[in-house]
C-alpha positions, 0 to 999 in steps of 0.5 A: 442728096442720098449720101448726104442723108446716109451720112445724117442717118448714121450719125443719128444711130451713133449718137446714143453709143457716143453719149454712153461712151462720154458718160463716166461710169458709176460703180459701187463705192465708198468714202471715209469721212474725217470722223472716220465714218464710211459713207457708202453710195456710188462713184464716178470712173471717168471715161475722159481724162481731163488733163490731157484732153484723151478718151480713155479706150481701154484699161483705167485711168486712175490718175485724177483719183489722186486728187479728187473723186466724185461720190454720191451718197445712197441718201442724196440724188447729186454727186459731190467732188472730195478732195484729200483735204476733205475726206480720209480716203475712198474705194470702189470696185471696178471691172472686178478690181478693188481700188482703195485710195488713202489721204497721206501728207506728202513731205519732200524737198525743193531745189532750195532744201525747204520742206513742200508739203502736199496732200495726196490720194495714194493708191493701195498696190499691196497690203501685207506687213508693210503696205504699198502705195501708189501715186502718179505725178504728172510734169509739165515740160518745164519740170513742174508737177502739176495736179490741176487740168491747166495742162494740154495735151502733149505738154506733160508727162507721167511718171509713179512714185511708190511708198511704204507704209505701216502704222508704226514707221508711217509713210517713207517713199521708195528711193535712194537718198544719202541715208538710204543706199540700197533697198535693204536699207530701206527695209530695215527701217520697217523692220525686216528680220536680218534673215529675210534680208540676207537671202535677198538677191544682191542684184535686187532693186526698187522696182522689185519691192512689191515682189520683196513684200510678197516674198516677206509676208510668206517667209514669216508665215513659214519662219518658226515661232519664238515658242518652238 
């Protein structure tokens, strides 16, 4: 009987901690409406991955932010869920890191060569003359992409897609195709100067794209101006 009471008391002591752990963190953030208005308030950062059914023990799981965000305006008392079809983007600061998500329409082709258009929030990985965005893609065991919660733990896995973007060229996936046979070919589309492209080591591949973008911005600040 004494052991039972001890276990019960321990359970009561742990219950507040469990509730605090389960509850999503509320952090300062904003959304950008369809009219390009910025609304400030709070954003929920989940501690629980609804797709896999697992707890987020450390770090920040951004997967759900690619297809929805829970936001509460400063003038309102309740949170509302927004999907990419609803807003242009959002951002927040969590654990001293600024996160910026922007809505994009991604066009891909399936095995039958038909275009498939999906709307996603992409996470800004690097901002420079050419920006780098990241997407988290979940695939079930039948090799079908999904962004829903109709999956049980262990039935899927994730991988990451990366995209280049600027206002003049638009969005382009970082990948090799029949037309893009190398990293240099991809960078040429975004107007990277030949002198810089010639300086890229031949063994550089797509996974080094962020480093290359950073080096390019540094290179641009050091190159002689047209007036000199």
